[in-house]
All heavy atoms as an XYZ file, in Angstrom:
761
protein
N     -20.875      6.153    -10.606
C     -20.583      7.061     -9.502
C     -19.584      8.104    -10.001
O     -18.463      7.792    -10.363
C     -20.010      6.258     -8.333
C     -19.593      7.076     -7.163
S     -18.955      5.966     -5.886
C     -18.832      7.094     -4.560
N     -20.005      9.328    -10.033
C     -19.101     10.377    -10.500
C     -18.236     10.872     -9.352
O     -18.646     10.857     -8.196
C     -19.889     11.536    -11.105
O     -20.633     12.180    -10.100
N     -17.071     11.297     -9.703
C     -16.118     11.763     -8.707
C     -15.697     13.180     -9.072
O     -15.384     13.461    -10.221
C     -14.897     10.837     -8.691
C     -13.872     11.222     -7.665
C     -12.697     10.243     -7.673
O     -12.656      9.314     -8.449
N     -11.756     10.478     -6.811
N     -15.726     14.055     -8.084
C     -15.294     15.421     -8.315
C     -13.777     15.479     -8.212
O     -13.204     15.014     -7.240
C     -15.910     16.369     -7.273
O     -17.321     16.227     -7.308
C     -15.531     17.800     -7.539
N     -13.161     16.029     -9.228
C     -11.711     16.173     -9.226
C     -11.352     17.557     -8.725
O     -12.048     18.530     -8.993
C     -11.148     15.957    -10.627
C     -11.408     14.576    -11.236
C     -10.888     14.526    -12.655
C     -10.781     13.490    -10.401
N     -10.280     17.644     -8.006
C      -9.788     18.913     -7.463
C      -8.615     19.385     -8.296
O      -7.876     18.604     -8.869
C      -9.341     18.748     -6.001
C     -10.390     18.131     -5.089
C     -11.574     19.029     -4.941
C     -12.560     18.416     -3.969
N     -13.920     18.620     -4.300
N      -8.427     20.681     -8.333
C      -7.345     21.277     -9.107
C      -6.393     21.992     -8.148
O      -6.819     22.608     -7.179
C      -7.916     22.282    -10.106
C      -6.874     22.981    -10.943
C      -7.528     23.954    -11.904
N      -8.419     23.276    -12.835
C      -8.030     22.773    -14.012
N      -6.783     22.881    -14.401
N      -8.894     22.189    -14.816
N      -5.096     21.888     -8.450
C      -4.075     22.588     -7.670
C      -2.958     22.994     -8.629
O      -2.528     22.195     -9.456
C      -3.516     21.686     -6.566
C      -2.611     22.403     -5.640
N      -3.067     23.068     -4.541
C      -1.279     22.579     -5.661
C      -2.038     23.614     -3.912
N      -0.933     23.325     -4.582
N      -2.506     24.211     -8.533
C      -1.408     24.673     -9.386
C      -0.074     24.429     -8.694
O       0.072     24.717     -7.512
C      -1.552     26.165     -9.686
C      -2.731     26.450    -10.577
O      -3.074     25.646    -11.426
N      -3.368     27.583    -10.376
N       0.866     23.895     -9.452
C       2.206     23.618     -8.941
C       3.210     24.254     -9.897
O       3.071     24.135    -11.118
C       2.482     22.100     -8.873
C       1.427     21.395     -8.028
C       3.872     21.817     -8.312
C       1.503     19.875     -8.086
N       4.208     24.897     -9.354
C       5.255     25.506    -10.176
C       6.478     24.603    -10.188
O       6.898     24.086     -9.152
C       5.626     26.881     -9.624
C       4.485     27.900     -9.551
C       4.961     29.184     -8.884
C       3.948     28.187    -10.935
N       7.042     24.391    -11.377
C       8.235     23.575    -11.542
C       9.327     24.418    -12.192
O       9.044     25.291    -13.011
C       7.951     22.369    -12.451
C       6.961     21.394    -11.896
C       5.634     21.417    -12.290
C       7.357     20.448    -10.971
C       4.718     20.517    -11.780
C       6.454     19.536    -10.449
C       5.129     19.571    -10.855
N      10.562     24.111    -11.859
C      11.677     24.743    -12.564
C      11.721     24.177    -13.974
O      11.094     23.147    -14.267
C      12.993     24.453    -11.838
O      13.333     23.079    -11.988
N      12.460     24.827    -14.853
C      12.585     24.334    -16.226
C      13.150     22.917    -16.256
O      12.668     22.062    -17.010
C      13.477     25.269    -17.054
C      12.807     26.598    -17.360
O      11.557     26.672    -17.317
O      13.539     27.564    -17.645
N      14.160     22.661    -15.424
C      14.773     21.325    -15.391
C      13.773     20.273    -14.903
O      13.694     19.179    -15.468
C      16.013     21.320    -14.482
C      17.167     22.121    -15.071
O      17.168     22.368    -16.300
O      18.066     22.507    -14.296
N      13.038     20.592    -13.843
C      12.046     19.650    -13.324
C      10.976     19.362    -14.373
O      10.599     18.210    -14.597
C      11.380     20.209    -12.059
C      12.299     20.297    -10.868
C      11.711     21.112     -9.733
O      10.876     22.010     -9.980
O      12.111     20.857     -8.581
N      10.504     20.423    -15.036
C       9.454     20.268    -16.037
C       9.927     19.399    -17.204
O       9.179     18.565    -17.716
C       9.002     21.635    -16.544
C       7.841     21.536    -17.477
C       7.853     21.744    -18.821
C       6.508     21.174    -17.140
N       6.607     21.540    -19.345
C       5.753     21.188    -18.328
C       5.879     20.833    -15.951
C       4.403     20.871    -18.355
C       4.535     20.524    -15.983
C       3.812     20.549    -17.179
N      11.173     19.563    -17.588
C      11.719     18.772    -18.682
C      11.763     17.290    -18.307
O      11.366     16.430    -19.091
C      13.126     19.264    -19.060
C      13.698     18.546    -20.259
C      15.067     19.066    -20.678
O      15.508     20.115    -20.162
O      15.682     18.408    -21.510
N      12.241     17.003    -17.106
C      12.320     15.612    -16.646
C      10.918     14.999    -16.572
O      10.690     13.883    -17.056
C      13.025     15.529    -15.269
C      12.881     14.147    -14.659
C      14.484     15.909    -15.399
N       9.983     15.722    -15.977
C       8.614     15.219    -15.839
C       7.970     15.038    -17.209
O       7.341     14.004    -17.483
C       7.777     16.177    -14.953
C       8.307     16.162    -13.520
C       6.301     15.794    -14.983
C       7.756     17.273    -12.645
N       8.126     16.027    -18.084
C       7.553     15.937    -19.426
C       8.121     14.783    -20.228
O       7.373     14.065    -20.908
N       9.434     14.590    -20.135
C      10.071     13.487    -20.856
C       9.551     12.136    -20.364
O       9.282     11.226    -21.160
C      11.592     13.539    -20.715
C      12.228     14.692    -21.486
O      11.525     15.315    -22.324
O      13.419     14.980    -21.241
N       9.403     12.005    -19.060
C       8.923     10.741    -18.489
C       7.477     10.494    -18.896
O       7.091      9.366    -19.236
C       9.062     10.743    -16.968
C       8.638      9.436    -16.308
C       9.285      8.214    -16.905
C      10.580      7.861    -16.259
N      11.103      6.557    -16.718
N       6.654     11.539    -18.890
C       5.250     11.402    -19.302
C       5.171     10.947    -20.762
O       4.380     10.062    -21.100
C       4.514     12.723    -19.093
N       5.992     11.537    -21.617
C       6.010     11.132    -23.034
C       6.450      9.677    -23.167
O       5.868      8.905    -23.929
C       6.953     12.030    -23.833
C       6.397     13.398    -24.114
C       7.405     14.248    -24.869
C       6.934     15.690    -24.935
N       7.954     16.584    -25.492
N       7.468      9.311    -22.414
C       7.970      7.930    -22.454
C       6.876      6.938    -22.059
O       6.740      5.875    -22.657
C       9.170      7.801    -21.499
C       9.726      6.410    -21.370
C      10.796      6.324    -20.288
O      11.571      7.285    -20.122
O      10.833      5.294    -19.600
N       6.105      7.293    -21.035
C       5.044      6.409    -20.544
C       3.722      6.584    -21.298
O       2.762      5.870    -21.026
C       4.819      6.659    -19.053
C       6.012      6.357    -18.143
C       5.731      6.799    -16.719
C       6.354      4.866    -18.195
N       3.701      7.570    -22.208
C       2.502      7.866    -23.003
C       1.299      8.208    -22.111
O       0.189      7.698    -22.318
C       2.182      6.705    -23.936
C       3.262      6.475    -24.973
C       2.882      5.350    -25.924
C       3.831      5.265    -27.073
N       4.965      4.449    -26.945
N       1.554      9.059    -21.133
C       0.497      9.585    -20.264
C       0.660     11.091    -20.174
O       1.706     11.635    -20.528
C       0.543      8.969    -18.836
C       0.325      7.461    -18.888
C       1.855      9.289    -18.133
N      -0.359     11.752    -19.683
C      -0.256     13.194    -19.497
C       0.622     13.492    -18.283
O       0.835     12.629    -17.417
C      -1.641     13.806    -19.286
O      -2.173     13.393    -18.034
N       1.115     14.708    -18.224
C       1.908     15.128    -17.064
C       1.062     15.010    -15.804
O       1.523     14.536    -14.762
C       2.448     16.566    -17.263
C       3.028     17.116    -15.978
C       3.486     16.599    -18.373
N      -0.199     15.426    -15.884
C      -1.092     15.347    -14.722
C      -1.243     13.915    -14.230
O      -1.180     13.645    -13.025
C      -2.470     15.911    -15.069
O      -2.387     17.265    -15.392
N      -1.449     12.984    -15.162
C      -1.616     11.576    -14.791
C      -0.330     11.032    -14.161
O      -0.365     10.299    -13.172
C      -2.005     10.751    -16.014
C      -2.313      9.304    -15.718
C      -3.591      9.112    -14.926
O      -4.377     10.058    -14.775
O      -3.793      7.991    -14.434
N       0.805     11.387    -14.719
C       2.087     10.956    -14.162
C       2.250     11.462    -12.734
O       2.614     10.696    -11.832
C       3.244     11.444    -15.034
C       4.647     11.155    -14.485
C       4.919      9.659    -14.424
C       5.696     11.858    -15.318
N       1.968     12.728    -12.518
C       2.115     13.303    -11.171
C       1.138     12.638    -10.207
O       1.504     12.265     -9.091
C       1.927     14.830    -11.210
C       3.084     15.471    -11.990
C       1.832     15.410     -9.802
C       2.890     16.938    -12.300
N      -0.130     12.449    -10.635
C      -1.142     11.814     -9.776
C      -0.705     10.412     -9.361
O      -0.712     10.053     -8.184
C      -2.458     11.728    -10.547
C      -3.600     12.435     -9.924
C      -4.952     12.191    -10.571
N      -5.003     11.914    -11.985
C      -5.074     12.839    -12.939
N      -5.074     14.109    -12.633
N      -5.143     12.489    -14.197
N      -0.314      9.601    -10.343
C       0.072      8.212    -10.055
C       1.350      8.148     -9.220
O       1.472      7.319     -8.314
C       0.241      7.427    -11.350
C      -1.069      7.115    -12.021
C      -0.864      6.281    -13.266
C      -2.205      5.886    -13.863
N      -2.064      5.025    -15.023
N       2.306      9.010     -9.541
C       3.574      9.012     -8.806
C       3.351      9.398     -7.348
O       3.919      8.781     -6.446
C       4.578      9.971     -9.480
O       4.774      9.553    -10.831
C       5.908      9.975     -8.753
N       2.526     10.386     -7.109
C       2.261     10.820     -5.730
C       1.504      9.752     -4.956
O       1.799      9.483     -3.792
C       1.496     12.144     -5.712
C       2.341     13.338     -6.122
S       3.929     13.454     -5.232
C       3.401     13.444     -3.537
N       0.521      9.120     -5.593
C      -0.222      8.055     -4.920
C       0.712      6.915     -4.525
O       0.643      6.386     -3.407
C      -1.343      7.542     -5.827
N       1.622      6.548     -5.427
C       2.589      5.484     -5.151
C       3.529      5.893     -4.012
O       3.806      5.101     -3.105
C       3.396      5.160     -6.412
C       4.396      4.059     -6.233
C       5.149      3.800     -7.525
C       6.226      2.754     -7.303
N       7.066      2.572     -8.474
N       4.004      7.125     -4.043
C       4.922      7.615     -3.010
C       4.252      7.607     -1.639
O       4.840      7.179     -0.647
C       5.391      9.032     -3.362
C       6.269      9.681     -2.318
C       7.646      9.056     -2.174
O       8.081      8.337     -3.096
O       8.285      9.294     -1.122
N       3.022      8.066     -1.579
C       2.295      8.099     -0.302
C       2.094      6.686      0.227
O       2.324      6.424      1.409
C       0.954      8.836     -0.473
C       1.213     10.331     -0.696
C       0.046      8.614      0.731
C       0.016     11.108     -1.187
N       1.695      5.757     -0.646
C       1.493      4.371     -0.223
C       2.796      3.755      0.297
O       2.810      3.087      1.328
C       0.938      3.554     -1.389
C       0.568      2.150     -1.013
C      -0.099      1.437     -2.172
C      -0.517      0.050     -1.751
N      -1.206     -0.655     -2.821
N       3.899      3.999     -0.398
C       5.191      3.455      0.034
C       5.601      4.031      1.385
O       6.135      3.316      2.231
C       6.266      3.736     -1.014
C       6.127      2.863     -2.245
C       7.130      3.193     -3.335
O       7.973      4.094     -3.149
O       7.058      2.543     -4.399
N       5.364      5.320      1.593
C       5.693      5.926      2.886
C       4.830      5.358      3.994
O       5.316      5.105      5.094
C       5.549      7.440      2.828
C       6.673      8.094      2.078
C       6.543      9.592      2.100
N       7.574     10.188      1.266
C       8.212     11.283      1.584
N       7.918     11.931      2.686
N       9.144     11.757      0.792
N       3.539      5.160      3.723
C       2.656      4.571      4.731
C       3.101      3.160      5.071
O       3.109      2.773      6.231
C       1.211      4.580      4.246
C       0.597      5.959      4.264
C      -0.794      6.015      3.658
O      -1.219      5.033      3.008
O      -1.442      7.057      3.827
N       3.470      2.383      4.053
C       3.961      1.029      4.298
C       5.257      1.068      5.103
O       5.473      0.237      5.980
C       4.171      0.282      2.985
C       2.873     -0.114      2.324
O       1.830     -0.154      2.967
N       2.923     -0.367      1.042
N       6.120      2.034      4.800
C       7.368      2.191      5.553
C       7.097      2.571      6.992
O       7.749      2.066      7.915
N       6.105      3.443      7.205
C       5.731      3.817      8.561
C       5.197      2.618      9.327
O       5.496      2.428     10.496
C       4.673      4.928      8.549
C       5.228      6.261      8.054
O       6.466      6.415      7.986
O       4.409      7.144      7.730
N       4.389      1.788      8.650
C       3.856      0.586      9.286
C       4.983     -0.376      9.639
O       5.022     -0.923     10.745
C       2.838     -0.092      8.377
C       2.252     -1.412      8.875
C       1.550     -1.215     10.220
C       1.295     -1.986      7.850
N       5.922     -0.556      8.713
C       7.051     -1.438      8.975
C       7.874     -0.923     10.147
O       8.273     -1.698     11.028
C       7.926     -1.570      7.730
C       9.183     -2.430      7.881
C       8.817     -3.864      8.272
C       9.993     -2.406      6.598
N       8.115      0.377     10.205
C       8.868      0.962     11.318
C       8.128      0.733     12.630
O       8.735      0.381     13.643
C       9.097      2.452     11.080
N       6.812      0.915     12.619
C       6.010      0.697     13.828
C       6.113     -0.760     14.294
O       6.326     -1.032     15.466
C       4.542      1.053     13.573
C       3.654      0.755     14.750
C       3.522      1.675     15.782
C       2.973     -0.455     14.841
C       2.736      1.400     16.878
C       2.180     -0.742     15.938
C       2.056      0.184     16.949
O       1.277     -0.096     18.048
N       5.980     -1.671     13.341
C       6.064     -3.095     13.685
C       7.439     -3.421     14.250
O       7.559     -4.110     15.263
C       5.743     -3.969     12.452
C       4.261     -3.846     12.112
C       6.144     -5.421     12.686
C       3.875     -4.470     10.784
N       8.485     -2.921     13.602
C       9.842     -3.190     14.079
C      10.085     -2.618     15.467
O      10.805     -3.209     16.268
C      10.872     -2.645     13.094
C      10.955     -3.479     11.840
O      10.614     -4.655     11.831
N      11.394     -2.873     10.759
N       9.500     -1.474     15.763
C       9.694     -0.838     17.066
C       8.842     -1.456     18.169
O       9.221     -1.431     19.339
C       9.371      0.653     16.977
C      10.369      1.442     16.155
C       9.934      2.889     15.928
O       8.962      3.336     16.567
O      10.565      3.557     15.088
N       7.679     -2.018     17.813
C       6.712     -2.407     18.836
C       6.379     -3.889     18.899
O       5.661     -4.305     19.804
C       5.409     -1.623     18.626
C       5.626     -0.145     18.810
O       5.810      0.330     19.920
N       5.627      0.598     17.717
N       6.856     -4.667     17.967
C       6.508     -6.084     17.946
C       7.774     -6.928     18.020
O       8.722     -6.687     17.278
C       5.735     -6.426     16.674
S       4.199     -5.516     16.505
N       7.738     -7.903     18.896
C       8.888     -8.786     19.036
C       8.848     -9.871     17.958
O       7.782    -10.263     17.497
C       8.864     -9.450     20.404
C       9.030     -8.481     21.556
C       8.996     -9.184     22.909
O       9.265    -10.396     22.962
O       8.695     -8.506     23.882
N       9.995    -10.364     17.595
C      10.068    -11.484     16.661
C       9.677    -12.756     17.382
O       9.842    -12.874     18.599
C      11.487    -11.622     16.114
O      11.844    -10.472     15.387
N       9.156    -13.705     16.626
C       8.815    -14.989     17.229
C      10.047    -15.883     17.247
O      10.982    -15.695     16.460
C       7.659    -15.681     16.468
C       6.391    -14.852     16.534
C       8.025    -15.963     15.038
N      10.029    -16.852     18.127
C      11.150    -17.793     18.209
C      11.129    -18.685     16.966
O      10.094    -18.848     16.319
C      11.006    -18.661     19.458
O       9.878    -19.519     19.322
N      12.273    -19.289     16.638
C      12.304    -20.206     15.485
C      11.288    -21.343     15.615
O      10.680    -21.754     14.637
C      13.737    -20.736     15.486
C      14.535    -19.673     16.181
C      13.607    -19.088     17.205
N      11.074    -21.815     16.837
C      10.105    -22.896     17.055
C       8.689    -22.430     16.738
O       7.908    -23.128     16.087
C      10.178    -23.409     18.501
C      11.483    -24.076     18.870
C      12.602    -23.096     19.221
O      12.323    -21.889     19.429
O      13.762    -23.526     19.287
N       8.347    -21.219     17.200
C       7.017    -20.682     16.944
C       6.832    -20.386     15.448
O       5.765    -20.610     14.880
C       6.793    -19.408     17.768
C       5.368    -18.920     17.748
C       5.130    -17.753     18.694
O       6.073    -17.290     19.369
O       3.977    -17.300     18.731
N       7.882    -19.902     14.819
C       7.818    -19.643     13.383
C       7.554    -20.939     12.622
O       6.747    -20.968     11.683
C       9.120    -19.003     12.902
C       9.098    -18.628     11.447
C      10.362    -17.912     10.992
O      11.217    -17.574     11.824
O      10.467    -17.693      9.778
N       8.195    -22.024     13.010
C       7.988    -23.325     12.370
C       6.550    -23.789     12.578
O       5.903    -24.279     11.644
C       8.965    -24.360     12.956
C       8.795    -25.754     12.396
C       9.137    -25.877     10.927
O       9.921    -25.048     10.424
O       8.605    -26.781     10.271
N       6.026    -23.601     13.784
C       4.647    -23.994     14.087
C       3.653    -23.202     13.216
O       2.714    -23.761     12.659
C       4.353    -23.753     15.565
C       2.986    -24.193     16.011
C       2.763    -23.943     17.493
O       3.746    -23.926     18.266
O       1.597    -23.749     17.865
N       3.884    -21.920     13.079
C       3.018    -21.077     12.247
C       3.103    -21.508     10.792
O       2.088    -21.600     10.096
C       3.388    -19.589     12.416
C       3.046    -19.117     13.826
C       2.677    -18.732     11.367
C       3.618    -17.752     14.184
N       4.305    -21.793     10.307
C       4.487    -22.238      8.921
C       3.728    -23.526      8.656
O       3.097    -23.681      7.605
C       5.969    -22.442      8.607
O       6.644    -21.223      8.626
N       3.769    -24.454      9.598
C       3.051    -25.719      9.434
C       1.543    -25.486      9.396
O       0.831    -26.113      8.606
C       3.414    -26.685     10.561
C       4.824    -27.270     10.500
C       5.125    -28.082     11.765
C       5.002    -28.125      9.258
N       1.045    -24.586     10.228
C      -0.384    -24.268     10.239
C      -0.796    -23.652      8.904
O      -1.850    -23.979      8.348
C      -0.727    -23.304     11.374
C      -0.735    -23.955     12.730
S      -1.142    -22.874     14.142
C      -1.498    -21.301     13.493
N       0.016    -22.752      8.380
C      -0.317    -22.065      7.131
C      -0.299    -23.001      5.932
O      -1.039    -22.804      4.977
C       0.624    -20.881      6.901
C       0.468    -19.712      7.869
C       1.544    -18.666      7.619
C      -0.912    -19.094      7.769
N       0.541    -24.036      5.987
C       0.608    -24.988      4.878
C      -0.712    -25.735      4.716
O      -1.060    -26.149      3.624
C       1.744    -25.983      5.091
C       3.100    -25.409      4.819
C       4.188    -26.435      5.005
C       5.543    -25.780      4.790
N       6.650    -26.692      5.057
N      -1.449    -25.900      5.798
C      -2.717    -26.624      5.746
C      -3.897    -25.755      5.364
O      -5.025    -26.233      5.318
N      -3.666    -24.486      5.067
C      -4.757    -23.565      4.743
C      -4.815    -23.348      3.240
O      -3.809    -23.041      2.606
C      -4.556    -22.212      5.464
C      -4.641    -22.405      6.972
C      -5.569    -21.190      4.978
C      -4.326    -21.150      7.764
N      -6.008    -23.522      2.691
C      -6.229    -23.221      1.273
C      -6.722    -21.785      1.194
O      -7.861    -21.488      1.558
C      -7.261    -24.177      0.679
C      -7.529    -23.915     -0.794
O      -6.911    -22.989     -1.369
O      -8.363    -24.643     -1.374
N      -5.882    -20.877      0.714
C      -6.201    -19.453      0.688
C      -7.370    -19.133     -0.239
O      -7.984    -18.070     -0.112
C      -4.972    -18.647      0.277
N      -7.730    -20.039     -1.132
C      -8.840    -19.799     -2.052
C     -10.146    -20.439     -1.583
O     -11.169    -20.307     -2.242
C      -8.482    -20.329     -3.442
C      -7.305    -19.584     -4.048
O      -7.222    -18.360     -3.861
O      -6.463    -20.234     -4.699
N     -10.114    -21.130     -0.457
C     -11.312    -21.797      0.064
C     -11.938    -20.936      1.157
O     -11.398    -20.797      2.240
C     -10.946    -23.173      0.624
C     -12.147    -23.905      1.196
O     -13.296    -23.478      0.957
O     -11.925    -24.916      1.890
N     -13.088    -20.363      0.844
C     -13.778    -19.498      1.804
C     -14.998    -20.186      2.421
O     -15.830    -19.540      3.041
C     -14.233    -18.203      1.106
C     -13.089    -17.381      0.577
C     -12.809    -17.336     -0.780
C     -12.292    -16.645      1.438
C     -11.758    -16.584     -1.275
C     -11.242    -15.889      0.955
C     -10.984    -15.854     -0.400
O      -9.944    -15.112     -0.882
N     -15.109    -21.503      2.271
C     -16.302    -22.207      2.721
C     -16.524    -22.101      4.230
O     -17.662    -22.107      4.687
C     -16.246    -23.676      2.297
O     -15.119    -24.311      2.884
N     -15.459    -22.026      5.011
C     -15.599    -21.915      6.458
C     -15.474    -20.476      6.945
O     -15.486    -20.229      8.155
C     -14.525    -22.755      7.168
C     -14.743    -24.246      6.950
O     -15.876    -24.633      6.632
O     -13.780    -25.008      7.104
N     -15.361    -19.534      6.016
C     -15.145    -18.139      6.403
C     -16.433    -17.522      6.925
O     -17.530    -17.884      6.521
C     -14.636    -17.344      5.216
N     -16.289    -16.606      7.859
C     -17.431    -15.836      8.319
C     -17.021    -14.386      8.476
O     -15.877    -14.082      8.800
C     -18.009    -16.387      9.621
C     -17.045    -16.511     10.778
C     -17.701    -17.110     12.007
O     -17.743    -18.344     12.105
O     -18.158    -16.329     12.854
N     -17.953    -13.495      8.198
C     -17.679    -12.068      8.252
C     -17.701    -11.600      9.701
O     -18.576    -11.984     10.469
C     -18.730    -11.309      7.446
C     -18.424     -9.851      7.292
C     -19.382     -9.170      6.325
O     -19.881     -9.838      5.409
O     -19.617     -7.982      6.509
N     -16.715    -10.807     10.077
C     -16.671    -10.233     11.422
C     -16.560     -8.722     11.302
O     -16.072     -8.200     10.311
C     -15.488    -10.780     12.254
C     -15.645    -12.258     12.508
C     -14.169    -10.478     11.604
N     -17.019     -8.057     12.337
C     -16.949     -6.599     12.356
C     -15.832     -6.170     13.304
O     -15.314     -6.976     14.080
C     -18.275     -6.006     12.822
O     -18.489     -6.311     14.190
N     -15.516     -4.907     13.269
C     -14.513     -4.362     14.196
C     -14.982     -4.588     15.626
O     -14.199     -4.950     16.503
C     -14.297     -2.857     13.931
C     -13.719     -2.628     12.545
C     -13.414     -2.241     14.996
C     -12.312     -3.111     12.352
N     -16.268     -4.424     15.869
C     -16.824     -4.628     17.223
C     -16.575     -6.061     17.698
O     -16.228     -6.286     18.850
C     -18.319     -4.337     17.251
O     -18.564     -3.002     16.930
N     -16.775     -7.027     16.786
C     -16.517     -8.430     17.147
C     -15.067     -8.634     17.582
O     -14.785     -9.322     18.558
C     -16.810     -9.348     15.953
C     -18.262     -9.364     15.547
O     -19.124     -9.102     16.404
O     -18.528     -9.632     14.354
N     -14.164     -8.009     16.848
C     -12.743     -8.154     17.153
C     -12.410     -7.493     18.479
O     -11.698     -8.066     19.316
C     -11.886     -7.578     16.007
C     -12.091     -8.410     14.741
C     -10.411     -7.533     16.398
C     -11.516     -7.814     13.493
N     -12.924     -6.295     18.695
C     -12.618     -5.563     19.925
C     -13.216     -6.237     21.157
O     -12.632     -6.178     22.236
C     -13.132     -4.126     19.817
C     -12.431     -3.254     18.771
C     -13.091     -1.893     18.686
C     -10.947     -3.108     19.086
N     -14.356     -6.896     20.984
C     -14.988     -7.573     22.112
C     -14.385     -8.937     22.387
O     -14.597     -9.510     23.437
C     -16.492     -7.727     21.854
C     -17.219     -6.389     21.857
C     -18.672     -6.540     21.481
O     -19.180     -7.632     21.340
N     -19.349     -5.416     21.328
N     -13.588     -9.417     21.465
C     -12.923    -10.705     21.652
C     -13.827    -11.793     21.279
O     -14.062    -12.810     21.531
């Protein structure tokens, strides 16, 4: 599957370019690859931070008793055993 890459020109100050170039050399990658990977990581971290902020603002913490009950339930689950798993769709979830 081929992927079309997009091009965008960005201007950097001499100091910024030096820092970016030095880091790219240190990591043995091109400047473009460094910028691509760094931006992808930054966006993912911000999205995760936004999700965490949303959860903190909109979801209540469980009581210590409920947390203990959940922990006990999770201990009995083998995360690598998919024998009882079944595929569900978004529609299944929304319909309950």
